[in-house]
C-alpha positions in Angstrom: 45.1 -98.9 -5.2 43.1 -97.1 -2.6 42.9 -98.4 1.0 39.8 -99.1 2.5 39.5 -96.2 4.7 40.6 -93.8 2.2 38.0 -95.3 -0.2 35.4 -94.7 2.1 36.2 -91.1 2.7 36.3 -90.3 -0.9 32.8 -92.1 -1.7 31.3 -90.7 1.0 29.9 -87.4 -0.2 28.7 -89.3 -3.1 26.8 -92.0 -1.1 25.3 -89.3 0.8 24.0 -87.4 -2.3 22.2 -90.8 -3.5 21.0 -91.4 0.1 19.4 -87.9 -0.1 18.1 -88.2 -3.6 14.1 -88.6 -3.9 12.4 -90.7 -6.5 11.2 -87.3 -8.1 14.9 -85.8 -8.2 16.1 -88.3 -10.5 16.0 -87.5 -13.9 16.7 -89.4 -17.0 20.2 -88.2 -18.5 20.3 -85.9 -21.8 22.9 -86.7 -23.8 24.7 -82.9 -23.7 26.7 -82.3 -26.8 28.6 -79.3 -28.1 25.9 -76.7 -29.0 27.3 -74.7 -32.3 27.0 -70.6 -31.2 26.0 -69.0 -34.2 25.8 -65.1 -33.5 22.5 -63.5 -35.0 22.4 -59.7 -36.0 19.3 -57.9 -36.1 19.6 -54.8 -37.8 18.1 -51.6 -36.9 16.0 -49.6 -39.0 17.2 -45.9 -40.1 15.1 -43.0 -38.8 12.4 -41.7 -41.2 13.7 -38.0 -41.0 17.3 -37.9 -40.6 17.3 -34.7 -39.2 14.7 -35.5 -36.5 16.6 -37.7 -34.0 15.0 -38.9 -30.7 15.5 -36.5 -27.6 18.2 -38.3 -24.9 16.4 -40.3 -22.3 16.1 -38.3 -19.1 18.1 -39.6 -16.7 16.6 -42.2 -14.2 15.9 -41.1 -10.7 18.2 -42.3 -8.2 17.8 -44.7 -5.8 17.7 -43.4 -2.1 18.7 -45.7 0.5 16.2 -46.2 3.5 16.9 -44.3 6.5 19.2 -46.1 9.3 16.5 -45.8 11.8 12.8 -45.0 11.6 12.5 -43.0 14.7 14.1 -39.4 15.2 17.2 -39.0 17.1 17.0 -37.5 20.6 18.4 -34.1 20.9 19.3 -31.9 24.0 16.8 -29.5 24.9 17.5 -26.1 26.3 17.5 -26.0 30.4 14.3 -25.4 31.9 15.7 -23.3 34.7 19.1 -22.0 36.0 21.4 -24.6 37.5 21.6 -24.6 41.3 25.0 -23.5 42.6 27.3 -26.5 43.8 26.6 -27.7 47.5 30.1 -28.6 47.8 31.9 -25.2 47.5 35.8 -25.3 48.1 37.2 -23.0 50.7 39.4 -20.5 48.6 41.4 -19.7 51.7 42.7 -23.5 52.2 45.8 -24.6 50.4 47.3 -28.2 50.2 50.9 -28.8 49.2 54.7 -29.9 50.1 57.1 -27.8 52.2 59.7 -27.0 50.2 62.0 -24.6 53.0 60.7 -25.0 56.5 61.9 -25.2 60.0 60.4 -23.1 63.0 59.5 -19.6 61.1 58.4 -17.4 60.6 59.0 -17.8 56.7 58.3 -21.1 55.0 57.6 -21.9 51.2 55.1 -24.6 49.9 54.2 -25.6 46.5 50.6 -26.5 46.1 49.1 -29.1 44.5 48.5 -27.4 41.2 52.2 -26.3 41.3 51.7 -22.7 42.5 55.0 -21.8 44.7 54.0 -19.8 48.0 56.0 -17.9 50.1 54.4 -17.8 53.4 54.8 -15.9 56.4 53.7 -17.1 60.0 55.1 -16.4 63.3 52.6 -18.6 65.3 52.7 -21.4 62.5 55.2 -23.5 64.6 57.7 -26.2 63.2 56.9 -27.4 59.4 59.4 -29.7 58.0 60.5 -30.0 54.6 59.0 -32.3 52.7 55.8 -32.8 54.7 52.6 -32.4 53.1 50.3 -29.8 54.9 47.1 -28.0 54.5 47.4 -24.5 55.4 44.5 -21.5 55.9 46.3 -18.7 53.9 45.4 -14.9 53.6 47.0 -11.9 52.1 50.6 -10.9 53.4 50.1 -8.9 56.6 53.6 -7.7 57.0 55.9 -6.6 54.1 58.6 -9.2 55.1 60.1 -11.2 51.8 60.0 -15.0 52.6 61.6 -15.8 49.1 60.4 -16.3 45.4 56.4 -17.0 44.9 53.1 -15.4 46.0 53.6 -13.6 49.4 50.9 -14.9 51.8 50.5 -14.9 55.3 49.5 -18.3 57.2 46.3 -17.8 59.5 46.4 -19.5 62.9 43.6 -22.0 63.7 
């Protein structure tokens, strides 16, 4: 036997359908019984002339999908004028990097931010400590002094 809350839950959908039905939705019940299914075969007449056969039907045109957008997509146009040169040109004679061989000089070694190793000569550069990060103005090597491996450059005093 069902308990009252359980019975109410089971009857709720049925009560909702009955309450929502209007008088015109009600119909007299029709007796439904099994209907016999008998296949019917309709014979096709033979062609009048056996040598004449109907030409095959032309293929139906394929259905094309509508475009995804009704507007034309924007495209890049060629530039009207030449671009202006950059206003923040970097100075090519300045390098920033870490001193890998320091001291009071005149030879120093530096590894720049881009990984390039420089062999620097600067008799007036003063003391540059190993491991310090510096920015130096450099130029072509002025003297034929070997300061070690790397690109040979001279330190230009400020």
